Short mmCIF file of the C-alpha atoms (twelve columns), coordinates in Angstrom:
data_MODEL
# 
_entry.id   MODEL 
# 
loop_
_atom_site.group_PDB 
_atom_site.id 
_atom_site.type_symbol 
_atom_site.label_atom_id 
_atom_site.label_alt_id 
_atom_site.label_comp_id 
_atom_site.label_asym_id 
_atom_site.label_seq_id 
_atom_site.Cartn_x 
_atom_site.Cartn_y 
_atom_site.Cartn_z 
_atom_site.pdbx_PDB_model_num 
ATOM 1   C CA . MET A 1   117.375 68.688  106.001 1 
ATOM 2   C CA . SER A 2   116.739 71.685  103.744 1 
ATOM 3   C CA . GLN A 3   114.613 71.541  100.603 1 
ATOM 4   C CA . LEU A 4   114.864 73.590  97.404  1 
ATOM 5   C CA . ALA A 5   111.893 75.741  96.431  1 
ATOM 6   C CA . PRO A 6   111.537 77.360  92.984  1 
ATOM 7   C CA . TYR A 7   111.789 81.135  92.694  1 
ATOM 8   C CA . SER A 8   111.422 83.412  89.665  1 
ATOM 9   C CA . LEU A 9   113.154 86.784  89.372  1 
ATOM 10  C CA . PRO A 10  111.758 89.178  86.725  1 
ATOM 11  C CA . LEU A 11  114.503 91.260  85.107  1 
ATOM 12  C CA . SER A 12  113.371 94.211  83.030  1 
ATOM 13  C CA . ALA A 13  115.621 95.347  80.194  1 
ATOM 14  C CA . GLY A 14  116.921 98.118  82.460  1 
ATOM 15  C CA . SER A 15  118.403 95.671  84.976  1 
ATOM 16  C CA . SER A 16  122.174 95.985  85.277  1 
ATOM 17  C CA . MET A 17  122.383 92.196  85.355  1 
ATOM 18  C CA . TRP A 18  121.990 92.339  81.566  1 
ATOM 19  C CA . MET A 19  125.263 93.070  79.767  1 
ATOM 20  C CA . TYR A 20  124.859 94.871  76.437  1 
ATOM 21  C CA . ALA A 21  127.522 94.956  73.703  1 
ATOM 22  C CA . PRO A 22  129.041 96.653  71.795  1 
ATOM 23  C CA . ALA A 23  127.634 99.495  73.928  1 
ATOM 24  C CA . ARG A 24  124.778 99.778  76.428  1 
ATOM 25  C CA . ASP A 25  124.223 103.517 76.008  1 
ATOM 26  C CA . ALA A 26  124.527 104.413 72.313  1 
ATOM 27  C CA . LEU A 27  122.649 105.269 69.164  1 
ATOM 28  C CA . ALA A 28  120.846 102.178 67.852  1 
ATOM 29  C CA . PRO A 29  123.138 101.667 64.798  1 
ATOM 30  C CA . LYS A 30  126.210 101.580 67.073  1 
ATOM 31  C CA . GLY A 31  124.892 99.517  69.965  1 
ATOM 32  C CA . TRP A 32  121.920 99.436  72.296  1 
ATOM 33  C CA . ASN A 33  119.658 102.397 72.995  1 
ATOM 34  C CA . ALA A 34  117.165 102.538 75.875  1 
ATOM 35  C CA . SER A 35  113.720 103.497 74.589  1 
ATOM 36  C CA . TYR A 36  110.000 103.453 75.282  1 
ATOM 37  C CA . THR A 37  107.459 102.258 72.738  1 
ATOM 38  C CA . GLY A 38  105.341 105.360 73.346  1 
ATOM 39  C CA . SER A 39  108.163 107.924 73.440  1 
ATOM 40  C CA . THR A 40  109.812 108.672 70.112  1 
ATOM 41  C CA . THR A 41  112.077 111.513 71.279  1 
ATOM 42  C CA . TRP A 42  115.650 110.616 72.194  1 
ATOM 43  C CA . PRO A 43  117.508 111.812 74.149  1 
ATOM 44  C CA . PRO A 44  114.600 112.431 76.541  1 
ATOM 45  C CA . GLY A 45  113.420 115.999 76.212  1 
ATOM 46  C CA . GLY A 46  110.626 118.336 77.123  1 
ATOM 47  C CA . GLY A 47  111.668 118.433 80.771  1 
ATOM 48  C CA . SER A 48  110.719 114.794 81.409  1 
ATOM 49  C CA . ASP A 49  112.877 111.681 81.661  1 
ATOM 50  C CA . ILE A 50  109.861 109.443 82.346  1 
ATOM 51  C CA . GLY A 51  108.802 107.553 79.214  1 
ATOM 52  C CA . SER A 52  105.450 106.170 78.129  1 
ATOM 53  C CA . GLY A 53  104.683 102.713 76.838  1 
ATOM 54  C CA . ALA A 54  106.960 99.698  77.289  1 
ATOM 55  C CA . PHE A 55  110.639 100.138 78.180  1 
ATOM 56  C CA . ASN A 56  113.165 98.261  76.033  1 
ATOM 57  C CA . PHE A 57  116.685 98.334  74.677  1 
ATOM 58  C CA . ARG A 58  116.712 98.491  70.877  1 
ATOM 59  C CA . THR A 59  119.505 97.934  68.381  1 
ATOM 60  C CA . GLN A 60  120.076 98.263  64.649  1 
ATOM 61  C CA . ASN A 61  123.616 96.918  64.976  1 
ATOM 62  C CA . GLY A 62  124.625 93.898  62.918  1 
ATOM 63  C CA . ASN A 63  126.788 92.360  65.648  1 
ATOM 64  C CA . ALA A 64  125.099 93.004  69.000  1 
ATOM 65  C CA . THR A 65  124.756 90.822  72.090  1 
ATOM 66  C CA . VAL A 66  122.924 90.877  75.396  1 
ATOM 67  C CA . SER A 67  124.077 88.432  78.068  1 
ATOM 68  C CA . LEU A 68  123.165 87.278  81.562  1 
ATOM 69  C CA . SER A 69  125.190 85.405  84.184  1 
ATOM 70  C CA . PHE A 70  123.190 83.969  87.076  1 
ATOM 71  C CA . SER A 71  122.952 81.140  89.594  1 
ATOM 72  C CA . GLY A 72  119.790 79.195  88.876  1 
ATOM 73  C CA . THR A 73  117.887 76.675  86.792  1 
ATOM 74  C CA . GLY A 74  116.946 78.509  83.597  1 
ATOM 75  C CA . ALA A 75  116.005 81.788  81.971  1 
ATOM 76  C CA . LEU A 76  113.384 83.320  79.717  1 
ATOM 77  C CA . LEU A 77  114.170 86.190  77.352  1 
ATOM 78  C CA . CYS A 78  111.540 88.657  76.125  1 
ATOM 79  C CA . LEU A 79  111.833 90.326  72.730  1 
ATOM 80  C CA . ARG A 80  110.428 91.689  69.496  1 
ATOM 81  C CA . GLY A 81  112.592 90.349  66.700  1 
ATOM 82  C CA . ASN A 82  111.133 92.393  63.809  1 
ATOM 83  C CA . GLU A 83  112.678 89.879  61.370  1 
ATOM 84  C CA . ALA A 84  116.214 90.475  62.673  1 
ATOM 85  C CA . HIS A 85  118.350 87.346  62.955  1 
ATOM 86  C CA . TYR A 86  119.291 86.127  66.435  1 
ATOM 87  C CA . GLY A 87  120.810 83.092  68.138  1 
ATOM 88  C CA . LEU A 88  121.258 81.794  71.683  1 
ATOM 89  C CA . GLN A 89  124.236 80.385  73.574  1 
ATOM 90  C CA . VAL A 90  123.889 78.682  76.953  1 
ATOM 91  C CA . ASP A 91  127.072 78.033  78.923  1 
ATOM 92  C CA . GLY A 92  129.190 78.608  75.827  1 
ATOM 93  C CA . LYS A 93  127.254 76.259  73.531  1 
ATOM 94  C CA . GLN A 94  124.961 77.293  70.695  1 
ATOM 95  C CA . VAL A 95  121.454 75.950  71.310  1 
ATOM 96  C CA . GLU A 96  118.330 75.683  69.226  1 
ATOM 97  C CA . ILE A 97  115.941 78.556  69.843  1 
ATOM 98  C CA . GLN A 98  113.006 77.371  71.963  1 
ATOM 99  C CA . THR A 99  110.064 79.726  71.595  1 
ATOM 100 C CA . GLN A 100 107.015 79.308  73.799  1 
ATOM 101 C CA . ASP A 101 103.684 80.962  74.422  1 
ATOM 102 C CA . ASN A 102 104.447 84.507  75.450  1 
ATOM 103 C CA . ASP A 103 105.203 84.386  79.186  1 
ATOM 104 C CA . ALA A 104 103.030 86.543  81.454  1 
ATOM 105 C CA . THR A 105 106.051 88.556  82.590  1 
ATOM 106 C CA . CYS A 106 107.168 89.070  78.991  1 
ATOM 107 C CA . ARG A 107 103.669 90.278  78.081  1 
ATOM 108 C CA . GLU A 108 103.767 92.665  81.020  1 
ATOM 109 C CA . PHE A 109 107.145 93.966  79.847  1 
ATOM 110 C CA . GLY A 110 105.644 94.575  76.367  1 
ATOM 111 C CA . ALA A 111 107.328 91.790  74.391  1 
ATOM 112 C CA . GLU A 112 105.689 89.632  71.720  1 
ATOM 113 C CA . THR A 113 108.116 86.671  71.781  1 
ATOM 114 C CA . THR A 114 109.504 84.562  74.633  1 
ATOM 115 C CA . ILE A 115 112.511 82.287  74.185  1 
ATOM 116 C CA . SER A 116 113.723 79.818  76.799  1 
ATOM 117 C CA . THR A 117 116.972 78.166  77.815  1 
ATOM 118 C CA . GLY A 118 114.985 75.126  78.879  1 
ATOM 119 C CA . GLN A 119 115.396 73.507  82.291  1 
ATOM 120 C CA . LEU A 120 118.989 73.604  83.569  1 
ATOM 121 C CA . PRO A 121 120.621 72.040  86.644  1 
ATOM 122 C CA . PHE A 122 121.017 74.427  89.573  1 
ATOM 123 C CA . ALA A 123 124.428 76.011  88.997  1 
ATOM 124 C CA . ALA A 124 126.122 79.140  87.701  1 
ATOM 125 C CA . HIS A 125 125.062 79.715  84.089  1 
ATOM 126 C CA . SER A 126 125.691 82.189  81.298  1 
ATOM 127 C CA . VAL A 127 123.267 83.076  78.504  1 
ATOM 128 C CA . ILE A 128 124.219 85.102  75.422  1 
ATOM 129 C CA . LEU A 129 121.687 86.351  72.876  1 
ATOM 130 C CA . SER A 130 123.432 87.321  69.614  1 
ATOM 131 C CA . VAL A 131 121.613 89.709  67.280  1 
ATOM 132 C CA . ALA A 132 122.138 90.743  63.656  1 
ATOM 133 C CA . ALA A 133 119.840 93.736  63.235  1 
ATOM 134 C CA . SER A 134 119.615 96.629  60.784  1 
ATOM 135 C CA . ALA A 135 117.771 99.904  60.275  1 
ATOM 136 C CA . ASN A 136 114.974 98.013  58.511  1 
ATOM 137 C CA . HIS A 137 114.912 95.186  61.063  1 
ATOM 138 C CA . GLU A 138 115.359 96.793  64.468  1 
ATOM 139 C CA . PHE A 139 115.596 94.327  67.366  1 
ATOM 140 C CA . GLN A 140 113.942 95.201  70.683  1 
ATOM 141 C CA . PHE A 141 114.853 93.500  73.969  1 
ATOM 142 C CA . TYR A 142 112.448 93.757  76.906  1 
ATOM 143 C CA . GLY A 143 114.222 91.732  79.615  1 
ATOM 144 C CA . GLY A 144 113.396 88.300  80.950  1 
ATOM 145 C CA . VAL A 145 113.068 86.013  83.946  1 
ATOM 146 C CA . ALA A 146 115.779 84.120  85.837  1 
ATOM 147 C CA . SER A 147 114.604 80.909  87.525  1 
ATOM 148 C CA . THR A 148 116.441 79.647  90.573  1 
ATOM 149 C CA . SER A 149 116.084 77.521  93.717  1 
ATOM 150 C CA . ILE A 150 115.990 78.770  97.307  1 
ATOM 151 C CA . ALA A 151 116.805 76.591  100.329 1 
ATOM 152 C CA . VAL A 152 113.862 76.278  102.751 1 
ATOM 153 C CA . ASP A 153 113.039 73.975  105.667 1 
ATOM 154 C CA . SER A 154 110.169 71.871  104.301 1 
ATOM 155 C CA . VAL A 155 108.728 70.622  101.023 1 
ATOM 156 C CA . ASP A 156 105.641 72.842  101.197 1 
ATOM 157 C CA . GLU A 157 107.419 76.009  102.324 1 
ATOM 158 C CA . LYS A 158 107.730 78.918  99.926  1 
ATOM 159 C CA . PRO A 159 110.758 81.230  100.140 1 
ATOM 160 C CA . THR A 160 110.355 84.072  102.609 1 
ATOM 161 C CA . GLU A 161 111.318 87.555  101.413 1 
ATOM 162 C CA . PHE A 162 112.881 89.946  103.924 1 
ATOM 163 C CA . VAL A 163 113.080 93.477  102.510 1 
ATOM 164 C CA . ILE A 164 115.701 96.020  103.609 1 
ATOM 165 C CA . ASP A 165 115.165 99.613  102.488 1 
ATOM 166 C CA . ASP A 166 118.024 101.993 101.665 1 
ATOM 167 C CA . GLN A 167 117.165 103.962 104.834 1 
ATOM 168 C CA . ASP A 168 117.639 100.923 107.122 1 
ATOM 169 C CA . SER A 169 119.998 101.686 110.011 1 
ATOM 170 C CA . GLY A 170 122.091 98.626  109.148 1 
ATOM 171 C CA . TRP A 171 123.638 100.323 106.112 1 
ATOM 172 C CA . LEU A 172 127.185 101.551 106.702 1 
ATOM 173 C CA . LEU A 173 127.799 104.611 104.536 1 
ATOM 174 C CA . GLN A 174 128.850 108.219 104.879 1 
ATOM 175 C CA . ARG A 175 125.747 110.379 104.597 1 
ATOM 176 C CA . GLN A 176 127.260 113.810 104.206 1 
ATOM 177 C CA . SER A 177 127.787 116.491 101.587 1 
ATOM 178 C CA . GLY A 178 129.803 115.135 98.683  1 
ATOM 179 C CA . MET A 179 129.317 111.497 99.682  1 
ATOM 180 C CA . TRP A 180 126.061 109.518 99.963  1 
ATOM 181 C CA . ASP A 181 122.791 111.405 99.897  1 
ATOM 182 C CA . ASN A 182 119.151 110.336 99.669  1 
ATOM 183 C CA . ALA A 183 116.127 111.491 97.712  1 
ATOM 184 C CA . ASP A 184 112.463 110.712 97.267  1 
ATOM 185 C CA . ALA A 185 111.871 108.410 94.304  1 
ATOM 186 C CA . ALA A 186 108.750 106.915 92.752  1 
ATOM 187 C CA . ASN A 187 108.331 103.164 92.205  1 
ATOM 188 C CA . THR A 188 110.865 102.210 94.864  1 
ATOM 189 C CA . ILE A 189 110.742 100.042 98.002  1 
ATOM 190 C CA . GLY A 190 110.131 102.778 100.559 1 
ATOM 191 C CA . GLY A 191 109.782 105.804 98.327  1 
ATOM 192 C CA . THR A 192 113.454 106.762 98.682  1 
ATOM 193 C CA . ILE A 193 116.859 106.006 97.168  1 
ATOM 194 C CA . SER A 194 120.444 106.594 98.288  1 
ATOM 195 C CA . PHE A 195 122.918 107.895 95.729  1 
ATOM 196 C CA . LYS A 196 126.527 109.046 95.316  1 
ATOM 197 C CA . CYS A 197 127.986 111.099 92.471  1 
ATOM 198 C CA . PRO A 198 131.665 111.782 93.235  1 
ATOM 199 C CA . TYR A 199 132.938 108.835 91.149  1 
ATOM 200 C CA . GLY A 200 135.551 106.677 92.857  1 
ATOM 201 C CA . SER A 201 136.177 103.464 94.764  1 
ATOM 202 C CA . ALA A 202 136.277 105.096 98.209  1 
ATOM 203 C CA . HIS A 203 133.300 105.261 100.580 1 
ATOM 204 C CA . PRO A 204 131.188 102.219 99.592  1 
ATOM 205 C CA . ALA A 205 127.717 101.500 100.941 1 
ATOM 206 C CA . GLU A 206 127.825 98.238  102.921 1 
ATOM 207 C CA . TYR A 207 125.315 95.935  104.584 1 
ATOM 208 C CA . SER A 208 126.016 92.764  106.616 1 
ATOM 209 C CA . PHE A 209 123.469 89.989  107.086 1 
ATOM 210 C CA . THR A 210 122.966 86.325  107.920 1 
ATOM 211 C CA . GLY A 211 120.166 83.757  107.544 1 
ATOM 212 C CA . ALA A 212 119.700 84.134  103.778 1 
ATOM 213 C CA . SER A 213 119.953 81.513  101.035 1 
ATOM 214 C CA . ALA A 214 119.900 84.188  98.315  1 
ATOM 215 C CA . LEU A 215 119.782 87.944  97.886  1 
ATOM 216 C CA . ILE A 216 118.604 90.524  95.376  1 
ATOM 217 C CA . PHE A 217 120.228 93.964  95.397  1 
ATOM 218 C CA . TYR A 218 118.095 96.706  93.859  1 
ATOM 219 C CA . GLY A 219 119.460 99.719  92.039  1 
ATOM 220 C CA . ARG A 220 117.617 102.642 90.530  1 
ATOM 221 C CA . PRO A 221 118.782 103.474 86.980  1 
ATOM 222 C CA . ALA A 222 118.390 107.137 86.068  1 
ATOM 223 C CA . ARG A 223 119.734 109.941 83.890  1 
ATOM 224 C CA . ASP A 224 123.180 110.130 85.509  1 
ATOM 225 C CA . THR A 225 123.702 106.534 86.724  1 
ATOM 226 C CA . HIS A 226 126.486 104.686 84.950  1 
ATOM 227 C CA . ASP A 227 129.316 102.353 86.022  1 
ATOM 228 C CA . PHE A 228 129.302 100.684 89.458  1 
ATOM 229 C CA . SER A 229 130.478 97.531  91.232  1 
ATOM 230 C CA . VAL A 230 129.154 95.077  93.819  1 
ATOM 231 C CA . LEU A 231 131.193 92.723  95.986  1 
ATOM 232 C CA . LEU A 232 129.681 90.005  98.187  1 
ATOM 233 C CA . THR A 233 131.723 88.106  100.771 1 
ATOM 234 C CA . GLY A 234 133.394 85.100  99.138  1 
ATOM 235 C CA . GLY A 235 132.666 86.265  95.603  1 
ATOM 236 C CA . THR A 236 134.369 88.245  92.884  1 
ATOM 237 C CA . VAL A 237 133.735 91.883  92.018  1 
ATOM 238 C CA . PHE A 238 130.673 92.351  89.800  1 
ATOM 239 C CA . ASN A 239 131.283 95.336  87.513  1 
ATOM 240 C CA . SER A 240 128.302 96.657  85.594  1 
ATOM 241 C CA . ASP A 241 126.585 99.689  84.115  1 
ATOM 242 C CA . ALA A 242 123.255 101.321 84.994  1 
ATOM 243 C CA . SER A 243 123.086 103.600 81.942  1 
ATOM 244 C CA . VAL A 244 119.574 103.935 80.504  1 
ATOM 245 C CA . SER A 245 120.106 106.574 77.803  1 
ATOM 246 C CA . GLY A 246 118.857 109.425 79.976  1 
ATOM 247 C CA . TRP A 247 115.606 107.884 81.222  1 
ATOM 248 C CA . THR A 248 114.635 107.339 84.871  1 
ATOM 249 C CA . LEU A 249 113.342 103.926 85.995  1 
ATOM 250 C CA . GLY A 250 112.057 102.576 89.289  1 
ATOM 251 C CA . SER A 251 113.551 99.925  91.556  1 
ATOM 252 C CA . THR A 252 115.415 97.397  89.383  1 
ATOM 253 C CA . PRO A 253 117.479 94.274  90.247  1 
ATOM 254 C CA . ALA A 254 121.163 95.139  89.891  1 
ATOM 255 C CA . PHE A 255 122.753 92.032  91.442  1 
ATOM 256 C CA . PHE A 256 121.559 88.560  92.423  1 
ATOM 257 C CA . GLN A 257 123.212 85.640  94.165  1 
ATOM 258 C CA . ALA A 258 121.737 82.282  95.187  1 
ATOM 259 C CA . GLY A 259 123.348 79.308  96.917  1 
ATOM 260 C CA . LEU A 260 124.307 81.219  100.069 1 
ATOM 261 C CA . ASN A 261 124.929 79.529  103.421 1 
ATOM 262 C CA . PRO A 262 122.250 80.755  105.896 1 
ATOM 263 C CA . SER A 263 124.620 80.262  108.840 1 
ATOM 264 C CA . GLN A 264 127.317 82.521  107.384 1 
ATOM 265 C CA . VAL A 265 127.627 86.281  107.808 1 
ATOM 266 C CA . TYR A 266 127.913 88.096  104.472 1 
ATOM 267 C CA . THR A 267 128.712 91.696  103.651 1 
ATOM 268 C CA . LEU A 268 127.539 93.336  100.439 1 
ATOM 269 C CA . SER A 269 129.595 96.312  99.284  1 
ATOM 270 C CA . PHE A 270 128.282 98.740  96.625  1 
ATOM 271 C CA . ARG A 271 130.625 101.269 95.002  1 
ATOM 272 C CA . ASP A 272 130.184 104.138 92.590  1 
ATOM 273 C CA . TYR A 273 133.117 102.743 90.605  1 
ATOM 274 C CA . SER A 274 133.861 100.004 88.075  1 
ATOM 275 C CA . ASP A 275 137.199 98.471  87.132  1 
ATOM 276 C CA . ASN A 276 135.797 98.291  83.592  1 
ATOM 277 C CA . ASN A 277 135.729 102.088 83.317  1 
ATOM 278 C CA . PRO A 278 137.967 103.943 85.796  1 
ATOM 279 C CA . ASP A 279 137.533 107.110 83.706  1 
ATOM 280 C CA . CYS A 280 133.722 107.107 83.723  1 
ATOM 281 C CA . ILE A 281 133.473 110.891 84.178  1 
ATOM 282 C CA . THR A 282 135.310 111.465 80.878  1 
ATOM 283 C CA . VAL A 283 134.689 108.245 78.877  1 
ATOM 284 C CA . PRO A 284 132.848 108.122 76.538  1 
ATOM 285 C CA . GLU A 285 132.167 111.820 77.247  1 
ATOM 286 C CA . SER A 286 132.309 114.400 80.019  1 
ATOM 287 C CA . ARG A 287 129.436 113.538 82.375  1 
ATOM 288 C CA . TYR A 288 128.290 112.830 85.903  1 
ATOM 289 C CA . CYS A 289 128.801 109.218 87.001  1 
ATOM 290 C CA . CYS A 290 126.422 108.487 89.841  1 
ATOM 291 C CA . ALA A 291 125.318 105.260 91.510  1 
ATOM 292 C CA . ALA A 292 121.973 104.763 93.244  1 
ATOM 293 C CA . PHE A 293 120.461 101.915 95.242  1 
ATOM 294 C CA . ASP A 294 117.017 101.151 96.609  1 
ATOM 295 C CA . GLY A 295 117.646 98.262  98.991  1 
ATOM 296 C CA . LEU A 296 118.032 94.526  99.458  1 
ATOM 297 C CA . LYS A 297 115.751 91.522  99.457  1 
ATOM 298 C CA . LEU A 298 116.965 88.493  101.436 1 
ATOM 299 C CA . LEU A 299 115.461 85.120  100.503 1 
ATOM 300 C CA . GLY A 300 115.327 81.918  102.520 1 
ATOM 301 C CA . SER A 301 113.339 79.987  105.093 1 
ATOM 302 C CA . ALA A 302 111.206 81.918  107.558 1 
ATOM 303 C CA . LYS A 303 113.092 80.343  110.463 1 
ATOM 304 C CA . SER A 304 116.561 81.255  109.190 1 
ATOM 305 C CA . LEU A 305 115.648 84.835  108.325 1 
ATOM 306 C CA . ALA A 306 114.007 85.367  111.733 1 
ATOM 307 C CA . GLN A 307 117.196 84.574  113.643 1 
# 
């Protein structure tokens, strides 16, 4: 009989699992703007799209939200409130803000405040952080941590992580001019990424696997990455956005799913296309709309993943 082991997934502010509204890639008064605490120039200039200091999304908007949908047992959110007003909803219900000693991951991200959903039953959950900010009270969001449970074989067993790089031969994708290409990239799983820039739903990158109780799919947000979608066998299409206001980040979780059946074969499909923005190359402006991925991490028992 399988047991459930705890697992924590750090999610920096650049993760595409976070949904930013009214806009992810905007000037701070109009939505959320990706920034670094040590880089005051925006858009990135001087020939460098690598920032210094702590990465965050900042807003001066009076009606902004950042949300997370995940399968798990709770979440931490990392922030600097700067006297802006904010509130928290969990599964559609307003909850009292629970602050705690600044979590180690939040400190590493650069935040000064950690708020918690509290312990939740293992299930699909949604978390919405509502923010009323202003030019004098700018709110900065640094990411957070999603807590979940992974099926393993014994009480003392910790989840095994099986890493699959973007160059693994199991990926099904068209590596040719005008389709998928690869490049060297710092702060990634194997030092490379695979990317596609002709925007459209054709020619996805796909990987099939079995033996996992959960998976993490890693993207690589950069200057020209924007709308994309992920589909996992048995699920619904996950449409999201990897815009980071012109900066370039390292390997970042873009999609996560727990509660998988280790005996089932799953296929993950990644597309440089989102139903939320079919006109990405012209909306909100004329631009490249690329998608980039770094790889997969399968989670489960050592025995199941070895089969």
